[in-house]
C-alpha positions, 0 to 999 in steps of 0.5 A: 325724237329729236328736240331743240332747246333754247332760253334767254337769260331769264330761263337759262337756269331752268333750261339746264335742269331740263337738259339734265332731264333730256339726258336722263331720258336719253333723248336726242337734243341740241341746245341752241343757246342762251346762258346766264350772265347778261340780258339777251333778246328772246326772239334771237333764240325762239325764232331759230328753234321754231324755224328748225322745228318747222323745217323738220330738222327737229321734231319738237322744241322747248323754249324757256324765258322768264315767263315763257310769254315772249318765247311763245309769241315769237315762236308762233310767228313761224308758219307750221309752229304750234307753241304752247305756253304751259305751266301745269301738267294737265295743259301739257298733256292736253296741248299734245293730245288736242293741239298737236303742239310741236313746241313748248314754252315755260317760264323760269320765274313762274314755275320751279324745276320739279314742276317743269320736269313733270311738264316736259315728261307729260308733253313728251309722253303724249301723242296727238289724238287726231279725230275731231282735233285734226279738223281744227288743226287743219283750219289753222294750217289752211289759214297759215297758207292763205296769210302772208 
């Protein structure tokens, strides 16, 4: 599994903690930017990660900003992306099992590093269940094909 990760200024510290986790788990990843210091615009980081996941360069993406909201909104504008904003372990598991999410967004100002690590572990460890959930995902994909 190859993972792309990025943050804006509001998520830079938590991103570093998640990068440490990815190293510990010996997962292949690329840090596509975002650092502390000065204010940046979250779409400048969310959109390139989402595009790289959508075109298959990466299997999954992780985005972090202050709340996770802006990152998730931006990422979900890219066709083929199903980015979930998650701040609890149950939702992290469910969004993989039921929604086949390929991107995860979190907020550094909402959760701490310990919980964020649990969320990432849970999200990376779950598979899509398919079955009745496939029909739902197919409806989203079909809609994307019809729209702009």
